[in-house]
N, C-alpha and C positions, 0 to 999 in steps of 0.2 A: 816778411819784412827787412828790409836791407837798410844798412847804416844811417844812408840820409833820411828815410822815411822817418826811422825813431827818432835822430837829431830834430826834423823837422815838427814832429807829435811834440816829443819832449817841449822845446821852445812854445808852442802853442798852448799846450797845459800849463804851462809855468806861466804864460801870459794871461790867459782866460780864467782859468780856476784858481781863488786865492784861497790858500791852507793848504795847496799839495804838500808843502813843509816836508820837500825830499830830504831823508839823511844820507839817502845814498841812491846811485842808480847804474845798474849795469846792464850789459848787452851780452845777452848769454845765447848760445847756440841753440839750435832747433830743437834738439831733445836734452833739455838741460835738466827737467823734473818732469812728472806726470802730464804736463800739457805738449803734445807734440803739433807742432806747427811749422808751416812754411816760413821760411829763413828764421831771421832772426827775432828774438824775444825782448823784450824789453821790462826789466825790474826793477822795481822801485821801491824801495825802502820808506815807508813813509805811515804816519797814523793820523791819516787824513780822514777828517768828518764825513760821515753820510751825505752833509751838502754837498762838499768839494767832490765825492765819489757821483753823486748824481749830475755835476758839472763836467767831471772829466766822460763818463759814459758815453752822451751822443757824439761827442768830438772823435772817438774810439769808434764808433758804429759806423759814422760819415765815412769813414778811410777803409770800412769792413773787415775791420778789425776787432778782437774780443779779448776780455780782459777777465781775471779772476782776481777777485781781494780775498785777502787773506788775511783778516785782523788780527788772529791771535798771534800770527809771524810778524805783523807790518809788512805785510809786504801785498803789493800790486805788479799784477803781472798781466802785460799789453802783447796779444800776438795775431798773425793770421791765421785763421783755426784750417786744418786740411780738411777739403771737402769731400763728403762721405760720397762713396762710386756708388752708382746706381748699379743695382743687380741685374743681372742679362735674366731675360726671361726665358725659361726651359722649354723645350720641345717636347 
């Protein structure tokens, strides 16, 4: 995900999903944690409810992004997942 896409997504989430309650937002490089991705990751510090997470999920998925929710850290990570490469058949 590039910066413009992250900014656009954050605006959309803020408008569409009440209760996002972002206490902090960071744009992180692709290998910032154990989640490897294409482009930047959006890290949102939030204590969002399950209803808010349910609102966020389809907006993330329609952009072909993925998210990881870590409630114990009050962290939501949104990223573009790396696609698994197909194995070549052996002759």
